[in-house]
N, C-alpha and C positions, 0 to 999 in steps of 0.2 A: 722752857726754851733751851736751857743748858743741857738737860737730859737728851732732848731731841738732837741737838748738835753732836753730842758725844756718840749717840747711837749711829747717826749717819756716817760719822768719820770712821767708826769701827767696821762698817759694812765691808769695805774692800778687803781688809785683812781677814775678817771672819769668813767671807765667801771663799777666799783662797784656802783658808785653813780646813774647811769642811768639804771642799771640792764640789760645792753646790752649783747647779746650772741655772742660768738666768738669761732673760732676753737682753740682747746687746742694745742698750739704750742709744749708743752713738749711731748704730745702724738705723734705728727707728727715727732718730732725729734727722739723719741724712735723708731717709725716705720722705719725711714730712717736707723737707726743703725741696727735694727733687720733684715731688708731685705738686707743690705750690708753684714752682717755676714752670712745670709742664702745663698747668692750668692756664697760666698767663700766656705761654707759647701758643696753645690751641685757640685761646680767645683772640689773640693777635692774628693768627692764620685765618680764622673765621672772618674777621673784619676785612682783612686784605682780599680774600676770595670774593666776598660780597662786593667790595669796591671794584675788583677785576671785572665782575660780571656786569655791574650797573653803570660804572663810570665810563668804561670802554675808552680808555685814554691812550691806547697804543702802547709802545714799549717805554717803560719808565723805570727809574732805579727801584721804586717800591715793588714793581712786578719782578725784577730780577732778584730782589731780596726774598720775595714770596716763593719764587721758583727754587731758590737755594734752600729755604726752610723746608719745603715739601720733599725735595729729592735728597738732600744731604743731612740737614739738621734733625729732621724727625726720626729717621732710622737710627742715628747715633744716640739720640735721647732715649728712644725706646730700648735699645740694647743695654744702655747704661743702667736704666732703672730696673729692668728685669733681672740683670745680673747682680744687683745689689739689694733687691727687695728682701725683707725678712720672709722666710718660708711660710710663716703663719699667715701672711697677707698676700701671697702670690696669686691665689685664685681670684681675689678681687682685682688685682692688677691686670690679670689676663682679660677679664671682662672689660675693664676700662680701655685696654689697647685694641680690643675688637671693635669698639665703637669709634675710637680715634682713627683706626685703620679705614673705617667706612668714610669718615669725614675727609681723610687724606686722599682716599680714592676719588671722591667727588672733586676735591681740589685739583687732582691730577687731570681729571676730565676737562675742567674749566681751563687749566693752563694749556692743555693739548689742543682743544677745539678752538679756543679764543687766543691763540698764541700771540698774534699781532693784530687782533681785532680792534679797530679804531672807529668803526661806524657801523651802521646797520646795512652794510652792503649784502650781507648774507643772513637774513633773519632766521633761516632754518637752523643755522648753527646755534643761534641764541635760544631758539625754541626747544631744541633737543636737550638743553641744559636747564630748562625752566623748572620742571618738577624737582630735580635733584637740588638745585640751588635755593629755590623759593620755598619748597615744602619740606623735603627730606632733611636738608642740611640744618635749618634752625631746630627741628625736633631732635636730631642727633646731638647738636651742640648743647641743648638744654639737658638731655639725658646724660651726656658725658659729664657736664658740670655737676649734676646731682651725684653721679657715681664717685667722682673725685672728692666732692665734699664729704660724702659718707665715709670714704676710706681715710681721709684726713682726720675725721672725727675719731675713728677707731685707732689710728696711729697715735693721736694725741692722748687718748685715754690710756693706751698701752704705755706710752712714755711716762705719764704722770703716775700711773699705777705702779710702774717699776720703782719709781722714787719712793712711793708710799710703802711698797713691800720692803724696800731697804730700811726704811725707818722702823718698820715693825720688827724685822729680823734683828736689827741692831740692839733692840731693847732686851732681847733674851741672851745676848752675848755677855759673858762675864768680863768685867773691867780688867781683870788680871791678865788678859791676853796681850795687853799692850802696856808698857811702862808709863808711869805718870808723866815722865818728862817728854816722852814721844807724843803723848796725848795732847799736851799743850801746843806742841809744834804742829800737829795735825789739825787742831782746831784753827790755828792761825792760817795755815795753808788753805783750809776749807773755806774760811771766810773770804780770803782773797780770791779764791777760785769762783766762789758763788757770785761775788760782785762782778768779776770779769764775764762770767757766763750770762748774767742778766743783761749786761751791756751789749754782749754779742747778740743775744736773742732780740733785744730791743732794736738793735741796728738792722738785723735781718727782717724783723717785722716792718720796720720803717721802709726798707727797700721794696718789700712786697706791696705795701700800701702805695708807695710812690708809683710803681709800675701799674697798679690798678687805676690810680688817678689819671695816669697818662693815657691809658686805653679809653677811659671814660671821656676824657677831654677830646680825644680824636673823634670818637663817636658823636659827641656833642657838636663839634665843629662841622662834621659832615651834615648832620641834621639841620643845623642852623643855616648852612649854605643852601640846602634844598628848600628850606622854609623861605629864605630870602628870594630864591628863584621863583617861588610861588607868588610872592608879593609883586614881583616884576611882571609875571605873566598875567596875574589878575588885573593889573593896571592897564594892560593893553586890550582887555576884553571890554566891549561896550556894556555899560550897566543895563540891567533888565528894565529899569524904568525908562531909559532912552529907547530901548528896543520897542517897548509897549507904546511909547509916544508916537512912533512912526508906523509900527506894525501892530496895531491894537489887537487884532484877532490872530494871535500867533502863540507859539511855544518854542522853547529851546530845551532839549534834553542833553545835558552835558555831564558826562561821567568819566573823568580821567582815571586811567588804570592805576597810576601812582600819584604821588603828591602833586607833581607837575605833569604836563601832557604835551604831546606833539600835535594834538587836534586843537583847533580854536575856531571861534566864530567871529565874523568881521562885519561891520556896517559903516556906511558913510552916506551922507545926503548931499546932493548937488542940485540946486534949483528944485524942480519938481520930481527929481529921480531919487529913489531909495535904493542904494546899493547894499546887498547883503550876500554873505557867502558862508559855506561850511568848508573848512580847510583841514587837511590831513598831512602833516609833515612827516618826513622819514623818522621812524622810530617812535618811542614813547619815553616817559620819564625825563631825566635831565637832558640827554642828548636831543630828544625830540623837541623839548621846550626851547633849547638854544636855536635850533633851526626855525622854530615857529616865530621867534623874535625877528630873525632876518627876513622871513617871508612876509610877516605882518608889516614891517617897515617898508618893504618893496611895494606892497599893495597901496599903502598910504601915499608913497611918493608918486606912484602912477596916477593917482586921482588928484592929490593936492598940488603936487609940483608940476606935473605934466598936463593937468586938466583933462584927463581922458575919462569918458563915461561909458563908452561902448564896451561891454564885457569882454569880447574877444580881443580888442585892442588893449584893454587893461591887462589881460593875461600875457599878451605878447610883451608889453613893456615890463611887467613884473618878472617874466622869465629873463629878460635882458639885464635887469637890475640884480637879480639873484646870482646869475652867472658872473656878473662883474664883481660882486662882493666876494664870492668864493674864489675867483681867479687871483685875488691878492694873497691867498695862502700858498705856501710852498708845497703843500700836499695836494694830491688830486682828489678834490671833494666832489662827490656825485650826489650829495643829499639834495632834496628838493621837496615838492609839495604836490599833492592831488587836491583839486578844488572844484566846487560847483558854485558859480557866481551868477547872481541875478541883478538886473537893473529894472525896477518896477516903477511905473508912473501911475499913481492912484487916480489922477485926474482923467487920463485917457484909458485907464485899465489895460495898458499894454505892458508886455513883459519881454525883455531881452535877456538872453542867457548864453553862457559859454562854459564849457567844462574841460578840465584836465583829468582824465581817467574816471572821475566820478560823475554819474548821470543826474538828470533832473526828472522827477516824477510829478506829473500833473494829474489831478483827479477831477474829471468833468462828468457830471451826471452819473456818479458812482462807477465810472470807468477809468482805470488807471492807464495813463499814456506815459511811456518812457522815452525820453530824448537822450540818446547816447552821446557820450562825451568823446572828444578827440583822445586817441590812445597815445598820449604822451604827457609827461609830468611838467610842472614848473621847475626848471633847473636844467642841468646839463643833459643834452639828448643829441646823439649823433645824427638822427634822422628828423630833427625838429622842423616843424612847418608852422605857418600862421594858424592860430586857433579859429574855429568856425563860430560865427555869430548866428543865433537863432532868435526869431521874434514871434510873439504870439499875442492874440487878442483874448483877453480873459472876460469872463462873465461873473456875475455875483454868485458866491458860494463855491466857485472853483477853488481848489486847494493846491498849494505848491509845497513840495517836500525836497529838502536838501539833506544830505547825510554823508558820513564817512563810512568806512567798511566795518567798524567795530561792532555795531549792533547785529548785522547779518552774519558775521563770522563767529559770534559767540557760541561756545559749546555748552551743552546742558541736557535738559530733558530727563527722563526717568533714569536712564543709565549714566548720564553725565558725559557721554561721548558723542552726542548727536549735534551736528552743526545746525544753527537756525536757518541759514540760507536766505537769499533775497526773495525767493519765491514765497516763503512763509511770511517774510516781512511784508510783502505786498498784500497778501491775504489778510494779515493783521490790520494794516492801515485801512483797507476797504471795509473791514468789519466794524470800524469805529467812526465812520464818517458822519453818523447821525449825532455824534457828541460834539460839544463845543471844543475849540482848539485847545484851550487850557486843560480840559479834562483828558484830551487825547494824549498830551504830554505825560500826565500822571499815569494813565493806563499803560503807556509804553514803558515807563519807569518800573511800575509794579510787575509788568510782564517779564522784563528781562531779569529782574531780581528772582522771581519765582522760577524762571526757566533754568537759570544756571545753578540754582540751589547751592550746593557746597563747592561747585567748580569755580576755580579762580577766574576773574575777569582777564581775558587774554589781550585786550587792546583798549585804547581810548574809545569812548562812545560819544557820538555827536549826531543829533537829529534835530532839524529845524522844520517847523511847519507853519505855513501862512495861509489864511483863508481870505479870499477877496470879499 
């Protein structure tokens, strides 16, 4: 141990004496620190941009901070690191910044396109960013992390190799280069310096770990909030056993795009009537789920509080309640809901129906009849008018189908770029009418999974089928 300490202490004087070149370990250490902080910076930017796209919360301090990071902080950090990086590692650094430039470019697009985006008023703006944010950005972020981790490993190896080299070189230097008295002093100074250096490194490591835990905690809080929203939304959906109790020969295909959804199905019973509906609220994910809670509550009030059972009148009252709720906000909220609503009396085999944008499909004797909906949503509408009520007499084995637009709008096929369309959806339903209703739901589920293949699901999917 004593020999090692002496050798290390002699290294500085010996190196100067012989004029030998070596790697600047202080620069290497600074490079390690810079890239560790840069990794935290890029992870934070990734999380903020994902929130910007999904949460759609309008202008917030967090968004202003993100904007500053993208436009101001990132160029400064990049310039600083590239100017101070050891030449031996500059090629790896350039590769890293090419990938980080791509991530920042996507971030800039999100900030530019969704500058003050607070709702799904313009879904086309959100859709044009879908692939970059959902597909490209996570892959780039993982690749960037891998490149930085590999460079940090090389830097750390270089740093500790330099120390090892110093120890080796010091062993071959003659003790006579330094006076015995100076040696004792240098040993003392070295010990003090080593202790301080270790403390400094431990403190820096602590700070890095602290930042890492903060980022993980933020991500966990976001995930927990979405999971709690799922519990709330699940609670408002009628249980399958209740649906089967009143609509025994039926199926419900429900496939949210995200953890929570803007689509939901609804059912109530009043005397001999069974009320059921397929509902599609503005957006999907967390924003759509929030609107769905408002619209679900409005449907319940229309039936339970105001005792309305006629479908068109229910939609009129629901529209009134939704507008009244959103009117309390200081912002101009135009979110709402498309819906296909039935009131079925199994004793008389009569069906009343009314729809907002979404139609009703009846299949009688293997012929599909489409009843078109009123071209207006539930919610704010400048040219709003009372909804139309339709009534039908049904026969045994007639089938009723309610749905939102997610199934027919899904892209897929052999090339992945072909839209399913309602025409093909109709043909598919007609081709499986010889199957029991429960099996029809399974067939539709398997079909849409096979059809989209590797293509991402673009919207919530909801299809309800009932056979008389």
